[in-house]
C-alpha positions in Angstrom: 135.3 87.9 124.1 137.9 86.9 121.5 137.6 83.6 120.1 139.8 80.8 121.6 140.2 82.6 125.0 137.2 81.2 127.0 137.9 79.1 129.8 136.3 76.0 128.4 138.2 76.3 125.3 141.7 76.8 127.1 140.9 73.7 129.6 140.3 71.6 126.4 143.3 72.7 124.8 145.8 72.5 127.6 144.3 69.7 129.6 142.5 67.6 126.8 139.7 66.0 129.1 137.5 63.3 127.9 134.9 61.0 129.4 137.6 58.7 130.9 139.6 61.8 132.3 137.1 64.2 133.5 138.1 67.6 134.9 137.8 69.0 138.5 137.8 72.4 139.6 140.3 72.6 142.5 140.4 76.1 143.8 139.0 79.3 142.5 139.0 82.9 143.9 140.8 86.3 143.4 144.1 87.6 143.7 144.7 90.6 145.8 144.9 93.5 145.6 143.3 94.0 142.0 140.8 91.1 142.4 141.9 89.3 139.4 139.9 86.1 139.0 141.8 82.7 138.9 140.9 79.1 138.6 142.8 76.0 139.2 141.6 73.0 137.1 143.0 69.5 137.5 142.6 66.3 135.4 143.6 62.8 136.8 145.4 60.4 134.2 147.1 57.1 134.4 150.5 59.1 134.6 149.1 61.2 137.5 147.4 64.3 138.1 147.8 67.6 136.1 146.7 70.8 137.2 146.8 74.3 135.7 145.9 77.7 136.9 143.8 80.0 134.4 143.4 83.9 134.9 140.7 86.2 133.8 142.1 89.4 132.2 140.2 92.7 132.2 138.8 92.2 128.7 137.3 89.0 129.8 139.4 86.5 128.2 141.1 83.7 130.2 145.0 82.9 130.0 147.4 80.6 131.6 149.4 83.8 132.6 148.1 86.2 134.9 147.5 89.8 133.7 150.5 92.4 134.1 150.3 94.1 137.2 149.4 97.8 137.3 152.1 99.9 138.2 152.2 103.7 139.4 153.2 105.8 136.6 154.9 109.3 136.5 154.1 111.8 133.8 156.0 114.8 132.5 154.2 117.4 131.1 155.8 120.5 129.1 155.4 123.8 130.9 154.4 126.4 128.0 153.9 129.2 130.4 
């Protein structure tokens, strides 16, 4: 896993939780049809609740953007015969 892309590090970076503003996992699961994992994490502050979705990519790293969708591809091969 790449440094700085663990779920814990991203939550600390984006939501900055502390002892007076703990985090809560609101929702988790998989996105169909490819089964990409996601988690929605929230923190309650005096200004209100802030929540973000985090997505796990194929290489095992977590990001705030979902992985690119895989699309069908057409390949052309030269006919040498």
